[in-house]
DOFIDO-252046 format. One record per residue (C-alpha): residue number from 1; residue in three letters; x, y, z negated. Coordinates in steps of 0.2 Angstrom, whole numbers, padded with zeros to 4 digits. Example, Ala and Ser with C-alpha at 12.3 -4.5 7.8 and 13.67 -1.06 7.14 Angstrom:
<rs>
n->1&res->ALA&X->0062&Y->-0022&Z->-0039
n->2&res->SER&X->0068&Y->-0005&Z->-0036
</rs>
This chain:
<rs>
n->1&res->MET&X->0067&Y->-0032&Z->0084
n->2&res->GLY&X->0053&Y->-0032&Z->0072
n->3&res->HIS&X->0063&Y->-0019&Z->0057
n->4&res->GLU&X->0069&Y->-0008&Z->0069
n->5&res->VAL&X->0053&Y->-0007&Z->0078
n->6&res->ARG&X->0043&Y->-0001&Z->0063
n->7&res->GLN&X->0061&Y->0010&Z->0058
n->8&res->LEU&X->0056&Y->0019&Z->0071
n->9&res->TRP&X->0035&Y->0019&Z->0074
n->10&res->TYR&X->0040&Y->0025&Z->0053
n->11&res->SER&X->0052&Y->0040&Z->0059
n->12&res->ALA&X->0039&Y->0046&Z->0074
n->13&res->LEU&X->0024&Y->0046&Z->0060
n->14&res->GLU&X->0038&Y->0058&Z->0049
n->15&res->ALA&X->0044&Y->0068&Z->0062
n->16&res->GLU&X->0023&Y->0069&Z->0067
n->17&res->LEU&X->0017&Y->0073&Z->0048
n->18&res->ASP&X->0035&Y->0086&Z->0043
n->19&res->TRP&X->0028&Y->0093&Z->0062
n->20&res->ARG&X->0008&Y->0098&Z->0055
n->21&res->GLU&X->0015&Y->0101&Z->0037
n->22&res->LYS&X->0024&Y->0114&Z->0044
n->23&res->HIS&X->0011&Y->0121&Z->0059
n->24&res->TRP&X->-0004&Y->0118&Z->0048
n->25&res->GLY&X->0002&Y->0120&Z->0032
n->26&res->CYS&X->-0004&Y->0101&Z->0028
n->27&res->LYS&X->-0003&Y->0085&Z->0035
n->28&res->TYR&X->-0018&Y->0080&Z->0038
n->29&res->ALA&X->-0034&Y->0083&Z->0037
n->30&res->TYR&X->-0047&Y->0069&Z->0032
n->31&res->ASN&X->-0067&Y->0068&Z->0032
n->32&res->THR&X->-0071&Y->0081&Z->0040
n->33&res->THR&X->-0089&Y->0085&Z->0040
n->34&res->LEU&X->-0100&Y->0100&Z->0047
n->35&res->ARG&X->-0107&Y->0107&Z->0034
n->36&res->SER&X->-0120&Y->0118&Z->0043
n->37&res->GLU&X->-0124&Y->0129&Z->0057
n->38&res->SER&X->-0130&Y->0146&Z->0059
n->39&res->PRO&X->-0128&Y->0158&Z->0074
n->40&res->ARG&X->-0115&Y->0170&Z->0064
n->41&res->CYS&X->-0108&Y->0153&Z->0054
n->42&res->LEU&X->-0100&Y->0134&Z->0055
n->43&res->LYS&X->-0094&Y->0126&Z->0036
n->44&res->TYR&X->-0082&Y->0114&Z->0038
n->45&res->THR&X->-0079&Y->0103&Z->0022
n->46&res->PHE&X->-0064&Y->0093&Z->0023
n->47&res->GLY&X->-0050&Y->0084&Z->0012
n->48&res->THR&X->-0033&Y->0090&Z->0016
n->49&res->PRO&X->-0017&Y->0084&Z->0001
n->50&res->TRP&X->-0010&Y->0097&Z->-0009
n->51&res->ALA&X->-0013&Y->0113&Z->0003
n->52&res->PRO&X->-0029&Y->0119&Z->0014
n->53&res->PRO&X->-0022&Y->0124&Z->0035
n->54&res->TYR&X->-0019&Y->0140&Z->0032
n->55&res->THR&X->-0005&Y->0139&Z->0039
n->56&res->LEU&X->-0012&Y->0134&Z->0053
n->57&res->LEU&X->-0028&Y->0148&Z->0053
n->58&res->LYS&X->-0015&Y->0161&Z->0052
n->59&res->ASN&X->-0007&Y->0159&Z->0068
n->60&res->ILE&X->-0024&Y->0155&Z->0079
n->61&res->ALA&X->-0034&Y->0170&Z->0066
n->62&res->PRO&X->-0027&Y->0183&Z->0081
n->63&res->ASN&X->-0029&Y->0171&Z->0096
n->64&res->TRP&X->-0047&Y->0173&Z->0089
n->65&res->PRO&X->-0049&Y->0192&Z->0084
n->66&res->SER&X->-0069&Y->0193&Z->0084
n->67&res->LEU&X->-0069&Y->0178&Z->0074
n->68&res->THR&X->-0065&Y->0177&Z->0052
n->69&res->PHE&X->-0060&Y->0162&Z->0043
n->70&res->HIS&X->-0065&Y->0161&Z->0025
n->71&res->GLY&X->-0059&Y->0146&Z->0015
n->72&res->CYS&X->-0061&Y->0141&Z->-0002
n->73&res->PHE&X->-0052&Y->0124&Z->-0008
n->74&res->SER&X->-0050&Y->0115&Z->-0025
n->75&res->GLU&X->-0040&Y->0101&Z->-0034
n->76&res->GLU&X->-0039&Y->0089&Z->-0047
n->77&res->THR&X->-0032&Y->0100&Z->-0062
n->78&res->GLY&X->-0041&Y->0112&Z->-0061
n->79&res->TRP&X->-0033&Y->0126&Z->-0048
n->80&res->PHE&X->-0042&Y->0129&Z->-0034
n->81&res->GLY&X->-0040&Y->0148&Z->-0022
n->82&res->GLU&X->-0052&Y->0155&Z->-0009
n->83&res->PHE&X->-0043&Y->0164&Z->0009
n->84&res->LEU&X->-0050&Y->0178&Z->0021
n->85&res->ILE&X->-0041&Y->0178&Z->0036
n->86&res->LYS&X->-0048&Y->0190&Z->0052
n->87&res->GLY&X->-0032&Y->0196&Z->0069
n->88&res->SER&X->-0020&Y->0200&Z->0059
n->89&res->GLN&X->-0028&Y->0201&Z->0040
n->90&res->GLU&X->-0030&Y->0191&Z->0027
n->91&res->ARG&X->-0035&Y->0194&Z->0009
n->92&res->SER&X->-0032&Y->0181&Z->-0003
n->93&res->ARG&X->-0035&Y->0175&Z->-0024
n->94&res->ASP&X->-0031&Y->0159&Z->-0032
n->95&res->ALA&X->-0033&Y->0152&Z->-0052
n->96&res->VAL&X->-0034&Y->0141&Z->-0064
n->97&res->HIS&X->-0055&Y->0138&Z->-0068
n->98&res->SER&X->-0051&Y->0130&Z->-0087
n->99&res->CYS&X->-0065&Y->0116&Z->-0084
n->100&res->GLN&X->-0049&Y->0104&Z->-0074
n->101&res->ALA&X->-0063&Y->0098&Z->-0066
n->102&res->GLU&X->-0063&Y->0094&Z->-0044
n->103&res->GLY&X->-0077&Y->0102&Z->-0035
n->104&res->ASP&X->-0079&Y->0121&Z->-0028
n->105&res->PRO&X->-0074&Y->0134&Z->-0041
n->106&res->PRO&X->-0083&Y->0144&Z->-0050
n->107&res->ASP&X->-0097&Y->0159&Z->-0042
n->108&res->ASP&X->-0092&Y->0171&Z->-0052
n->109&res->CYS&X->-0073&Y->0168&Z->-0044
n->110&res->ARG&X->-0078&Y->0170&Z->-0029
n->111&res->PHE&X->-0077&Y->0181&Z->-0016
n->112&res->ALA&X->-0094&Y->0188&Z->-0016
n->113&res->PRO&X->-0102&Y->0187&Z->0000
n->114&res->GLU&X->-0102&Y->0209&Z->0001
n->115&res->GLU&X->-0085&Y->0205&Z->0003
n->116&res->VAL&X->-0084&Y->0192&Z->0016
n->117&res->GLU&X->-0098&Y->0204&Z->0027
n->118&res->GLU&X->-0082&Y->0221&Z->0025
n->119&res->PHE&X->-0068&Y->0213&Z->0027
n->120&res->SER&X->-0076&Y->0203&Z->0044
n->121&res->GLN&X->-0081&Y->0221&Z->0049
n->122&res->GLY&X->-0066&Y->0226&Z->0040
n->123&res->ILE&X->-0069&Y->0239&Z->0028
n->124&res->LEU&X->-0058&Y->0232&Z->0017
</rs>
């Protein structure tokens, strides 16, 4: 009986993780922290295995057309990327950072603050 229950639990867990990957673009998030808050911006950091929740944000952004979702991500092999999503509009870039270090991508590889603002205002 215990083996059957365990198999059923693992099957349900696998189905849930597969659903999340399909609808969110990642299986789960961990270490979620609100880093800063202002009237115009909430900044969170969190970890995910393999990819950011791009699919989730792309799917929910049209429900809040006045919001801009700006995401930056990096992984330990040096690959990183960044995206902007507002309504049904999106812009992204990715690259490999030569130092192969985990952490934020170098400043010269990020969208400039003016680019983010112009995208948010619908100028780009």
